[in-house]
N, C-alpha and C positions, 0 to 999 in steps of 0.2 A: 195223713194216714187215718185220722179220725173220720174224715169224709168217706174214705174207702171202706173202713170198718162198718160204717152205718148203712151204706147203700150198695156196697159190693163193687164199685168202680172208682177209678181215680177222677178227680174233678175236671181234669183236662186230658183229652185223648187225641192222639194223632199217629200217623204212620212214621213220622220222623221226629227227632228231638227238636228240630227247628219249628215244626208245626205246634208241638206242645208248648214250647217257649213263647211262640207268637200268641197262642191262645191265652197263656198265663199273663202276658203283658197287655193284651188288648181286649179280651173278652171278659164279660161279667161272669162271675161264678154263679152257677145255678144252685139255689139253696137246696139242701138235702131233702127237705119235705116236698119240694117241687119235683126234684129229680127222681124221687122214689115215693110217689104219692100213695102207694099201697103199704108203705112201711109206717109203723107207729112210732114216729120220732117226735118227742116232746119239743115244743117251741123253744124251751129253755136250753135244750141240748143243741138244737140248730143254731141258736144265738152264739153259743160257745164256739162251735165249729166255724161259723162265719167270722167271728172275731179272730180266731186263730189264723184264718186264711185271708184276712184283710190285705188288700194290695198295699195300703199305706202302713209301714211298720209302726208308726205312732198309734194306729188304731188297734193294734194287736195287744194281747197280754204282754206286759213288759218283763215279767218274771214267772217262773214256775209257781211261785207262791200265789201270785194273782190268779193264775189258772186254777190252782187248787181251791182258792176261795170261791171262784165262779162255779166250780164243780160241786162244792158243798152246798151252795145256794140252790143249784139245780137239783141235787138229791132231795133237799127239803121240799122244794116245789113239786117234784115228782111224787114224793110220798103223800103230800096233801092232795094232789090231783087223783092219785090212786084211791085214797080213802074216800074222796067225794064220789068217784065213779062207782065204787063198791057199795056205797050207801044208797045209791039211786034204786028206786023200786023197779 
């Protein structure tokens, strides 16, 4: 759902459930920043989305608390990046 919220489409699309399941099992996920190159998606947010959608369950956040910590780190990085961009002449 995070992927869809960021770029407006689901990560895998097909005309049938079987097509979508096949893509999910066999195809690589297109990173959000690549799928929506015109969107201003921070790398740190993309990293969270990609980790949430990792094919291997061991590569995903294991708890909601881990995801929360990742989100807080992203918030801090985004704030720093925003301050740097605003300070540029």
